[in-house]
ZADO-1210 file (C-alpha; in nm, 4 decimals, padded with zeros to 6 digits):
<atoms>
<atom x="-00.0092" y="00.0086" z="00.0104" code="MET" pos="1"/>
<atom x="00.1007" y="00.3153" z="-00.1224" code="GLU" pos="2"/>
<atom x="00.1177" y="00.6110" z="00.1477" code="ALA" pos="3"/>
<atom x="00.0024" y="00.9347" z="00.0673" code="LEU" pos="4"/>
<atom x="00.2330" y="01.1875" z="00.1750" code="ILE" pos="5"/>
<atom x="00.0559" y="01.5586" z="00.1848" code="LEU" pos="6"/>
<atom x="00.2500" y="01.8625" z="00.2562" code="GLU" pos="7"/>
<atom x="00.1759" y="02.0771" z="00.5679" code="PRO" pos="8"/>
<atom x="-00.0787" y="02.3688" z="00.5244" code="SER" pos="9"/>
<atom x="-00.1963" y="02.6088" z="00.7237" code="LEU" pos="10"/>
<atom x="-00.5232" y="02.6327" z="00.5658" code="TYR" pos="11"/>
<atom x="-00.7091" y="02.3434" z="00.7965" code="THR" pos="12"/>
<atom x="-01.0738" y="02.5043" z="00.8080" code="VAL" pos="13"/>
<atom x="-01.2465" y="02.4440" z="00.4518" code="LYS" pos="14"/>
<atom x="-01.6179" y="02.6256" z="00.6190" code="ALA" pos="15"/>
<atom x="-01.7707" y="02.7633" z="00.9541" code="VAL" pos="16"/>
<atom x="-02.1279" y="02.6874" z="01.0042" code="LEU" pos="17"/>
<atom x="-02.4209" y="02.7985" z="01.2109" code="ILE" pos="18"/>
<atom x="-02.7685" y="02.6377" z="01.1404" code="LEU" pos="19"/>
<atom x="-03.0558" y="02.6639" z="01.3183" code="ASP" pos="20"/>
<atom x="-03.3292" y="02.4258" z="01.4638" code="ASN" pos="21"/>
<atom x="-03.4548" y="02.3610" z="01.1102" code="ASP" pos="22"/>
<atom x="-03.0997" y="02.3082" z="00.9778" code="GLY" pos="23"/>
<atom x="-03.1656" y="02.6934" z="00.7833" code="ASP" pos="24"/>
<atom x="-02.8358" y="02.8806" z="00.7373" code="ARG" pos="25"/>
<atom x="-02.7825" y="03.1937" z="00.9945" code="LEU" pos="26"/>
<atom x="-02.3988" y="03.2229" z="00.9530" code="PHE" pos="27"/>
<atom x="-02.1679" y="03.0179" z="00.6580" code="ALA" pos="28"/>
<atom x="-01.8339" y="03.1306" z="00.5510" code="LYS" pos="29"/>
<atom x="-01.6406" y="02.8907" z="00.3369" code="TYR" pos="30"/>
<atom x="-01.2692" y="02.9474" z="00.2943" code="TYR" pos="31"/>
<atom x="-01.2630" y="02.7351" z="-00.0766" code="ASP" pos="32"/>
<atom x="-01.4275" y="02.6249" z="-00.3569" code="GLU" pos="33"/>
<atom x="-01.5739" y="02.3089" z="-00.2327" code="THR" pos="34"/>
<atom x="-01.9326" y="02.4205" z="-00.2887" code="TYR" pos="35"/>
<atom x="-01.8905" y="02.7095" z="-00.5398" code="PRO" pos="36"/>
<atom x="-02.2272" y="02.8318" z="-00.5597" code="SER" pos="37"/>
<atom x="-02.4933" y="02.9116" z="-00.3086" code="VAL" pos="38"/>
<atom x="-02.6907" y="02.6062" z="-00.4044" code="LYS" pos="39"/>
<atom x="-02.4703" y="02.3486" z="-00.2954" code="GLU" pos="40"/>
<atom x="-02.3702" y="02.5156" z="00.0109" code="GLN" pos="41"/>
<atom x="-02.7521" y="02.5067" z="00.1066" code="LYS" pos="42"/>
<atom x="-02.7818" y="02.1655" z="00.0115" code="ALA" pos="43"/>
<atom x="-02.3915" y="02.0870" z="00.1891" code="PHE" pos="44"/>
<atom x="-02.5685" y="02.2686" z="00.5032" code="GLU" pos="45"/>
<atom x="-02.9103" y="02.0179" z="00.4519" code="LYS" pos="46"/>
<atom x="-02.7333" y="01.7114" z="00.4366" code="ASN" pos="47"/>
<atom x="-02.4538" y="01.7940" z="00.7206" code="ILE" pos="48"/>
<atom x="-02.7833" y="01.9022" z="00.9879" code="PHE" pos="49"/>
<atom x="-03.0006" y="01.5771" z="00.8930" code="ASN" pos="50"/>
<atom x="-02.6813" y="01.3612" z="00.9612" code="LYS" pos="51"/>
<atom x="-02.5504" y="01.5431" z="01.2742" code="THR" pos="52"/>
<atom x="-02.9120" y="01.6598" z="01.4765" code="HIS" pos="53"/>
<atom x="-02.9905" y="01.3688" z="01.6337" code="ARG" pos="54"/>
<atom x="-02.6680" y="01.2417" z="01.7362" code="THR" pos="55"/>
<atom x="-02.4964" y="01.3069" z="02.0460" code="ASP" pos="56"/>
<atom x="-02.1150" y="01.2676" z="01.9036" code="SER" pos="57"/>
<atom x="-01.9088" y="01.5780" z="01.8065" code="GLU" pos="58"/>
<atom x="-01.7266" y="01.4786" z="01.4739" code="ILE" pos="59"/>
<atom x="-01.8600" y="01.3057" z="01.1454" code="ALA" pos="60"/>
<atom x="-01.7151" y="01.2313" z="00.8013" code="LEU" pos="61"/>
<atom x="-01.9120" y="01.3367" z="00.5301" code="LEU" pos="62"/>
<atom x="-01.8701" y="01.3609" z="00.1532" code="GLU" pos="63"/>
<atom x="-01.5176" y="01.3684" z="00.2277" code="GLY" pos="64"/>
<atom x="-01.4473" y="01.6089" z="00.4963" code="LEU" pos="65"/>
<atom x="-01.4131" y="01.5873" z="00.8766" code="THR" pos="66"/>
<atom x="-01.7144" y="01.7557" z="01.0486" code="VAL" pos="67"/>
<atom x="-01.6875" y="01.8566" z="01.3888" code="VAL" pos="68"/>
<atom x="-01.9810" y="02.0251" z="01.5391" code="TYR" pos="69"/>
<atom x="-02.1527" y="02.1152" z="01.8845" code="LYS" pos="70"/>
<atom x="-02.5435" y="02.2042" z="01.9448" code="SER" pos="71"/>
<atom x="-02.7122" y="02.4555" z="02.1696" code="SER" pos="72"/>
<atom x="-03.0354" y="02.4916" z="02.2837" code="ILE" pos="73"/>
<atom x="-03.1593" y="02.6023" z="01.9057" code="ASP" pos="74"/>
<atom x="-02.8074" y="02.6235" z="01.7442" code="LEU" pos="75"/>
<atom x="-02.6014" y="02.4120" z="01.5828" code="TYR" pos="76"/>
<atom x="-02.2285" y="02.4939" z="01.5128" code="PHE" pos="77"/>
<atom x="-02.0075" y="02.3266" z="01.2632" code="TYR" pos="78"/>
<atom x="-01.6483" y="02.3300" z="01.1755" code="VAL" pos="79"/>
<atom x="-01.5305" y="02.1840" z="00.8702" code="ILE" pos="80"/>
<atom x="-01.1969" y="02.0499" z="00.7216" code="GLY" pos="81"/>
<atom x="-01.0652" y="01.7965" z="00.4659" code="SER" pos="82"/>
<atom x="-01.0924" y="01.4478" z="00.5508" code="SER" pos="83"/>
<atom x="-00.6920" y="01.4174" z="00.6334" code="TYR" pos="84"/>
<atom x="-00.7306" y="01.7170" z="00.9036" code="GLU" pos="85"/>
<atom x="-00.6437" y="01.6965" z="01.2420" code="ASN" pos="86"/>
<atom x="-00.9922" y="01.6555" z="01.4470" code="GLU" pos="87"/>
<atom x="-00.8199" y="01.7927" z="01.7476" code="LEU" pos="88"/>
<atom x="-00.7270" y="02.1360" z="01.5519" code="MET" pos="89"/>
<atom x="-01.0706" y="02.1697" z="01.4497" code="LEU" pos="90"/>
<atom x="-01.2062" y="02.1079" z="01.7524" code="MET" pos="91"/>
<atom x="-01.0088" y="02.4191" z="01.9175" code="ALA" pos="92"/>
<atom x="-01.1502" y="02.6268" z="01.6433" code="VAL" pos="93"/>
<atom x="-01.5383" y="02.5105" z="01.7529" code="LEU" pos="94"/>
<atom x="-01.4374" y="02.5279" z="02.1101" code="ASN" pos="95"/>
<atom x="-01.3527" y="02.8648" z="02.0845" code="CYS" pos="96"/>
<atom x="-01.5975" y="03.0251" z="01.8480" code="LEU" pos="97"/>
<atom x="-01.8582" y="02.8422" z="02.1258" code="PHE" pos="98"/>
<atom x="-01.6857" y="02.9604" z="02.4188" code="ASP" pos="99"/>
<atom x="-01.6116" y="03.3315" z="02.2427" code="SER" pos="100"/>
<atom x="-01.9715" y="03.3578" z="02.1907" code="LEU" pos="101"/>
<atom x="-02.0631" y="03.2360" z="02.4933" code="SER" pos="102"/>
<atom x="-01.8755" y="03.5272" z="02.6970" code="GLN" pos="103"/>
<atom x="-02.0033" y="03.7631" z="02.4354" code="MET" pos="104"/>
<atom x="-02.3615" y="03.6732" z="02.4579" code="LEU" pos="105"/>
<atom x="-02.3376" y="03.6444" z="02.8602" code="ARG" pos="106"/>
<atom x="-02.3887" y="03.2582" z="02.8571" code="LYS" pos="107"/>
<atom x="-02.7280" y="03.3102" z="02.6412" code="ASN" pos="108"/>
<atom x="-02.6041" y="03.1403" z="02.3153" code="VAL" pos="109"/>
<atom x="-02.9365" y="03.0851" z="02.1435" code="GLU" pos="110"/>
<atom x="-03.1209" y="03.1862" z="01.7998" code="LYS" pos="111"/>
<atom x="-03.2519" y="03.5065" z="01.8955" code="ARG" pos="112"/>
<atom x="-02.9788" y="03.6554" z="02.0946" code="ALA" pos="113"/>
<atom x="-02.7130" y="03.5544" z="01.8120" code="LEU" pos="114"/>
<atom x="-02.8902" y="03.6965" z="01.5647" code="LEU" pos="115"/>
<atom x="-02.9227" y="04.0497" z="01.7383" code="GLU" pos="116"/>
<atom x="-02.5381" y="04.0481" z="01.8095" code="ASN" pos="117"/>
<atom x="-02.4454" y="03.9360" z="01.4191" code="MET" pos="118"/>
<atom x="-02.1752" y="04.1621" z="01.4036" code="GLU" pos="119"/>
<atom x="-02.0321" y="03.9972" z="01.6993" code="GLY" pos="120"/>
<atom x="-02.0211" y="03.7292" z="01.5378" code="LEU" pos="121"/>
<atom x="-01.8911" y="03.8502" z="01.1971" code="PHE" pos="122"/>
<atom x="-01.5936" y="03.9734" z="01.4179" code="LEU" pos="123"/>
<atom x="-01.5385" y="03.6654" z="01.6087" code="ALA" pos="124"/>
<atom x="-01.4610" y="03.4516" z="01.3089" code="VAL" pos="125"/>
<atom x="-01.2861" y="03.6867" z="01.1414" code="ASP" pos="126"/>
<atom x="-01.0548" y="03.7138" z="01.4709" code="GLU" pos="127"/>
<atom x="-01.0208" y="03.3048" z="01.5124" code="ILE" pos="128"/>
<atom x="-00.9899" y="03.2192" z="01.1200" code="VAL" pos="129"/>
<atom x="-00.8945" y="03.4089" z="00.8417" code="ASP" pos="130"/>
<atom x="-00.8954" y="03.2606" z="00.4558" code="GLY" pos="131"/>
<atom x="-00.8912" y="02.9127" z="00.6271" code="GLY" pos="132"/>
<atom x="-00.6182" y="02.9597" z="00.8591" code="VAL" pos="133"/>
<atom x="-00.6481" y="02.9463" z="01.2337" code="ILE" pos="134"/>
<atom x="-00.5095" y="03.2457" z="01.3653" code="LEU" pos="135"/>
<atom x="-00.6597" y="03.2210" z="01.7554" code="GLU" pos="136"/>
<atom x="-00.7890" y="02.9514" z="01.9937" code="SER" pos="137"/>
<atom x="-00.7939" y="03.1612" z="02.3115" code="ASP" pos="138"/>
<atom x="-01.1806" y="03.2615" z="02.3115" code="PRO" pos="139"/>
<atom x="-01.0698" y="03.5557" z="02.6022" code="GLN" pos="140"/>
<atom x="-00.8159" y="03.7034" z="02.3428" code="GLN" pos="141"/>
<atom x="-01.1280" y="03.6561" z="02.0708" code="VAL" pos="142"/>
<atom x="-01.3425" y="03.8558" z="02.2656" code="VAL" pos="143"/>
<atom x="-01.0652" y="04.1075" z="02.3855" code="HIS" pos="144"/>
<atom x="-01.0029" y="04.1789" z="02.0692" code="ARG" pos="145"/>
<atom x="-01.3728" y="04.2232" z="01.9519" code="VAL" pos="146"/>
<atom x="-01.4611" y="04.4462" z="02.2448" code="ALA" pos="147"/>
<atom x="-01.1253" y="04.6679" z="02.1269" code="LEU" pos="148"/>
<atom x="-01.2944" y="04.6951" z="01.7644" code="ARG" pos="149"/>
<atom x="-01.6164" y="04.7945" z="01.8997" code="GLY" pos="150"/>
<atom x="-01.4464" y="05.0870" z="02.0933" code="GLU" pos="151"/>
<atom x="-01.2732" y="05.2099" z="01.7821" code="ASP" pos="152"/>
<atom x="-01.5793" y="05.2924" z="01.5425" code="VAL" pos="153"/>
<atom x="-01.6537" y="05.6282" z="01.5131" code="PRO" pos="154"/>
<atom x="-02.0050" y="05.7349" z="01.5493" code="LEU" pos="155"/>
<atom x="-02.1594" y="05.7478" z="01.2226" code="THR" pos="156"/>
<atom x="-02.0607" y="05.4095" z="01.1153" code="GLU" pos="157"/>
<atom x="-02.1791" y="05.2548" z="01.4184" code="GLN" pos="158"/>
<atom x="-02.4846" y="05.0039" z="01.4372" code="THR" pos="159"/>
<atom x="-02.8087" y="05.1692" z="01.6023" code="VAL" pos="160"/>
<atom x="-02.7363" y="04.8754" z="01.8621" code="SER" pos="161"/>
<atom x="-02.4014" y="04.9701" z="01.9431" code="GLN" pos="162"/>
<atom x="-02.4865" y="05.3780" z="01.9886" code="VAL" pos="163"/>
<atom x="-02.7693" y="05.2467" z="02.2214" code="LEU" pos="164"/>
<atom x="-02.5321" y="05.0800" z="02.4102" code="GLN" pos="165"/>
<atom x="-02.3237" y="05.3194" z="02.4418" code="SER" pos="166"/>
<atom x="-02.6079" y="05.5821" z="02.5289" code="ALA" pos="167"/>
<atom x="-02.7179" y="05.3891" z="02.8188" code="LYS" pos="168"/>
<atom x="-02.3483" y="05.3375" z="02.9416" code="GLU" pos="169"/>
<atom x="-02.3303" y="05.7440" z="02.9419" code="GLN" pos="170"/>
<atom x="-02.6406" y="05.7577" z="03.1134" code="ILE" pos="171"/>
<atom x="-02.5288" y="05.4738" z="03.3709" code="LYS" pos="172"/>
<atom x="-02.2362" y="05.6772" z="03.4354" code="TRP" pos="173"/>
<atom x="-02.3889" y="06.0349" z="03.4765" code="SER" pos="174"/>
<atom x="-02.6422" y="05.8861" z="03.7225" code="LEU" pos="175"/>
<atom x="-02.3878" y="05.6976" z="03.9563" code="LEU" pos="176"/>
<atom x="-02.1859" y="06.0652" z="04.0090" code="ARG" pos="177"/>
</atoms>
């Protein structure tokens, strides 16, 4: 039997997905052209959800890909890599994402809270994985960097929720004086 020797690569993550209880996409970021069209991506997401939503395991091999996943209340988190990828590395990314969101959402990791804080989710995923390369696996660092990015945004470019949060903080501090 001839062994296949693969060159080491930093590009370990093929996709990060978050699906709801029905298997519908809440967040999806694909880092390569394995599924180039949205139609193919949605079909893959339905397939992955149907194979994993009733099981208690944390890993699956599906369509030649390694899939690690975790569920929380009404959300399913997936990190996908190639079939020869190290499952522990993928699991570190998944745990970092979940723990970061858990801290950012104050332990309330569910669909409604996530939809209200999508900008935080986008920033967290960008801090953890960039172009398929794992950048960070420490949730504390991710939360810190996301918080720093949120503070640096000029008032004209902030979202309504950020402006309201800033106003609440200012009112709270003015009342405490």
